C-alpha positions in Angstrom: -1.4 2.7 4.9 -4.6 4.2 6.2 -6.8 5.3 3.3 -8.4 8.0 5.4 -5.2 9.9 5.1 -4.1 8.8 1.7 -3.0 11.4 -0.8 -3.8 11.2 -4.5 -0.3 10.0 -5.3 -0.6 7.3 -2.6 -3.9 6.2 -3.9 -2.5 6.0 -7.5 0.5 4.0 -6.3 -1.7 1.6 -4.3 -4.0 1.0 -7.2 -1.0 0.5 -9.5 0.4 -2.1 -7.2 -2.9 -3.8 -6.7 -3.4 -4.1 -10.5 0.1 -5.5 -11.0 -0.2 -8.0 -8.2 -3.8 -9.2 -9.0 -3.8 -8.7 -12.8 -6.5 -6.0 -13.0 -7.1 -3.2 -15.5 -8.4 0.2 -14.6 -11.4 1.1 -16.8 -12.2 4.5 -15.3 -10.3 6.8 -13.1 -10.4 10.6 -12.9 -13.6 12.0 -14.6 -14.6 15.5 -15.5 -18.0 16.6 -14.3 -19.4 16.4 -17.8 -18.2 12.8 -18.3 -19.3 11.8 -14.8 -22.8 13.1 -15.6 -22.8 11.2 -19.0 -21.9 7.9 -17.3 -24.5 8.4 -14.5 -22.0 9.0 -11.8 -22.9 10.4 -8.4 -22.8 14.2 -8.1 -20.1 13.9 -5.4 -18.3 11.0 -7.0 -14.7 10.4 -5.8 -13.9 10.0 -9.5 -14.1 13.8 -9.7 -11.1 14.1 -7.3 -9.2 11.2 -8.7 -9.7 9.2 -5.5 -11.8 6.4 -7.1 -11.4 4.1 -10.0 -13.2 1.2 -11.6 -11.2 -2.0 -12.2 -11.7 -5.4 -13.8 -9.7 -8.4 -12.8 -8.4 -10.6 -15.6 -10.4 -13.4 -13.9 -13.7 -11.5 -14.1 -16.3 -12.3 -13.0 -14.4 -14.5 -10.5 -12.9 -12.3 -7.8 -10.1 -13.8 -5.6 -10.2 -13.5 -1.8 -6.6 -12.2 -2.1 -7.8 -9.2 -4.1 -10.5 -8.4 -1.6 -8.0 -8.8 1.3 -5.7 -6.3 -0.5 -8.5 -3.7 -0.3 -9.1 -4.4 3.3 -5.4 -4.3 4.3 -5.1 -0.9 2.7 -8.4 0.4 4.1 -9.7 1.0 0.7 -13.5 0.8 0.1 -14.9 -1.2 -2.8 -18.3 -2.0 -4.4 -18.7 -5.1 -6.6 -20.8 -4.0 -9.5 -22.1 -6.1 -12.4 -19.3 -5.1 -14.8 -16.5 -3.9 -12.6 -15.3 -3.3 -9.1 -15.6 0.4 -7.9 -12.6 1.2 -5.7 -12.5 4.4 -3.7 -11.4 6.2 -0.6 -14.1 7.4 1.7 -14.2 11.2 1.8 -13.5 12.9 5.1 
């Protein structure tokens, strides 16, 4: 599935499968503008559209190559932060 053309439902299903397969928890998903500002999110954060989430693998801070490969196979972008992995779809 090409993330550039992914719907919100497809993104949710992909993240759900990723979390089940790789034993991850979603710690942040859709955010209101107020909450996004409170947590220091970017003004154009994909969290505001529900097309981003933050996850923590059960193996944190160890991250498996299989998990990173899952992102790449599904053309999903990710940033490895200090406390989580930010997962998102690049906006058009």
